N, C-alpha and C positions, 0 to 999 in steps of 0.2 A: 504493501500500502506507500503510497506515496503523498507524503501530509505538506510537502513546502509549499504548498499554495495556503494553510492555511497558516504557517509559520510567519507568510511573508502577508499576509492580512493582519494578524497581532503586531506585526513592527508596525504599519501601517497604521491602527489604531493608538498605539502606542508614541508615534510620532506625532499623529496628530493631537495626542492629550498636551504634549511637551511646548508643541507648538502654540495650541490655545492657551496654556498656564504662561507661557511668555508673556504672548500679547497681552493677557489679563493684567499679568505683573508690569507691562510696561505704560498701559491703562493706570492703571493706581501712580504709576509714579509721575504722571503728567498731572500738573496741576496748573487750576486756574490762580493765579498771580492777582488780576483785575477782574471786578464781575461791579459792573456797570447796570445800574436797574431802573430803567426808566426815571431819567435823569430828567428834570427840567429845572431853567435858572431863567426867572425873569425879576430882570432893574426894572424900579419905578422911574423915570423922568418926566419930574413934573407932574402932568396930568397922563401923563403918557406911557405904558406898560410896554417894554423892549422884552420879544419872550428870542430868549439867545440859545436857549435848548428847549425843546418839545418834545419829552418821551424820548429819550437816548439812551438805547441800548445796547453795550459792547462786552465782550470778553476776551482776557488778553492774558495768554497761557505764558508759564515759567519759562524765561530762557525765548520767549521770541522775539523776534525784529518786527516791530510794526513802523508803518509810516501812516501819518492821519495827511490830509490833502483836503482842499476845496478853497471855494473864493472870496474876498472877505466879506464878513457877515455871516459866515455861515456855521461860525459856533468854535472853530476848530480853539481859538484863545481859550475859550470861556471852558471848554472840555479840557483843554491843557491845566489849568487853574484848580479845577476841581482834583482832576487826576493825581498832581503834584502837592494839595490839602491846602492849595494857598486862597481856595476857597469852598464854599459848601454851597451845595444844589438845593435852592429854592423846595424842591421832592424828589422825592429814589432815594437808590440805594449803592453805595458805593461801597464795595468791603474789596480792602485791600490787603495783600496776606494773608486774608481769613479774616481778619478785622473789622466791621463795619465805622467807619471813620465818617461819615456823611454827617453824623448830629453831632461829633467830637465839641467841648468849649475849644476855647482860642488857643489855652498854654498845652490843652493835651493834643490838638492837633498841628502845633508846633512840633513837640515831641516826634510825633510820626512821623510827621516833611523830615525831622532831622535825622531819622534813623532810616527813614524807608526809602524817602527820595534825593537820586541825584537828581542836578540843574546841570545844561551843557546850553547856553547862550548866545546868540548871534555874536552879541556886543563883548562876550568874554564873564562881565561884571566882575573886573577882579578889583582888590583894593590897592589904587596904585601907586601909597607909599609900601605898603608888603612887598616880602619877595614871593618868590615862586613858592619857597618852601611856606613860608606862613601863610601864603594865600591856601594850600592846598591843607594845611593844619584846620585852619578852623572851622568846619563844621566838628571835628572834635572835641572843640574849646566848649563849645555852646551843647553838646550833650551833657545830660543830667548826669549820665555816671559814664564818666569820660574815660577816654583809650590809655592803657594803661603806658603804652610805649608809642604820645602820639607824634613824636619827630620822624624815627624811625622806621612807621608807618608809610609819610606822607613821604620817605625819601627813597624806600620802595615803588611806589608808585611813581614821581618820578625818572627816578631809572627806568620802568616801564614804558613809560610816554616818549622816552628818548630825550630828558634833559638832565641827565646824568653830570652838565659841565653849567647849568643854567639855574641850579638851584638857589643860588641867592641873588639872582638877577630880579629888577622889579619892571613888572609891565611894561616900562617904559622901555629898556631895555631891551625887549625880546618881537620879534616879527608875529605878526597876525597868528599864525599857525603853531608859533611856539606858545604863545596865548593860550590859543584853545586846549593843546596841549594840555597844564595849567588845569584850565576848568575843568579838562575830565578826569584829571586823576584828584581834583576836588571833590570832583560829583564823584567815585568810588570810594574814598578815604571810610565812610562808614560802612560798606557793605551793602549797599541799597537793595530791596528788594528789585526797582524798576529805575531807571534813568531816562529821564524826560528830556529830548534834545531840541530843542527850538534854531531850526533854521541855523543846525550846528556847522555850514561850509557858507552860509549868508554873505558874509564880510572875507571873504578869500577868495585868492585867483584861484584857479583849476585847477594845477596841480596839487596845492595846497591843501583843497577842500578834498581831492582823491584822498591824499597822502590822510584827512584825518578821520574820512570815512572807511579805508581800510584800520587805519588804528580800534576808530570805536567795535566794528562787526571782529576784528580781534578780538578782543576785549568780551565781546558776546559769546564766544567762542571759550574764550579761557576759563570764564568768572562765574558764566551761566546766568548772567544778570539778564533783563528783562531790557528791552531799549525799543524806547518809544521816540519815532521821527515825526517831529509836526514841521510840515513844509511845504512851498509851494513847488519847488524843484522835482518837475519828474524824474532827474536822473538822481538825483537821493533816493526818491521814493523806491524806484526802480532795483534800489542795494536791501528793501525789506521784503520779508517771505511773506507779507500780506501786509494789501494799502487798503483804507479805508477812507471811503468818499464820503464830506460832510457837505449839507447843504439844507440851509436854514433851521438849521440847530438836531436834525435828524441824518442817521447813515444812508445815505441814499444808496450808495454800494459799497461792495467789495472786492477785490482783485487778487487773487492768490499767483 
């Protein structure tokens, strides 16, 4: 009697079970770092109500690179401010790294922002009279329970972004690309859950812009930090894994 077919069938069942278990394990490892549900934001301008966000919902997974695009008035800046804990929605739920932060008081929101969010701005936003090293250390100094070795960590990040020879230079002694590298190091110094990059290449020439985007994506791969790019530039958006287009305070469409 030949029983090989039965053995092969059992082997296939076993392999299928292993593959299924691996897939389930992988799915469990995928974590939603951002869950925005039915966000609305209304501003009162005299007697007029301005609806900046109109029931917007958005989910971002841990380690994802997402671009947010849209014309002026689409709600990009308002959404960025809410995702970055700089502002709160009028209505809706915002869960950041497992915690609903939509209704926190000002002090608690500032603490979440300091620990969970890193910012990279178009204009760098560096302290003009402070060295690159001091600028990178700044978020650690504002932390309620400070880092044990703030200078060491800041130095390591500046080395990683290629500024080992510029640590003690002030912003006016650095090029635009170098200033943005300082800003990237500062954004990462608290090991944030998300990094919000608002037009990160907007003030740079094309070569420096490409270098900054390469660096951001390398750090995304190395550290697993979620990167959210808010941009008008299709070239920047094309580097993301997913692009969300906003219009009139809502998600108009998504592209993968």
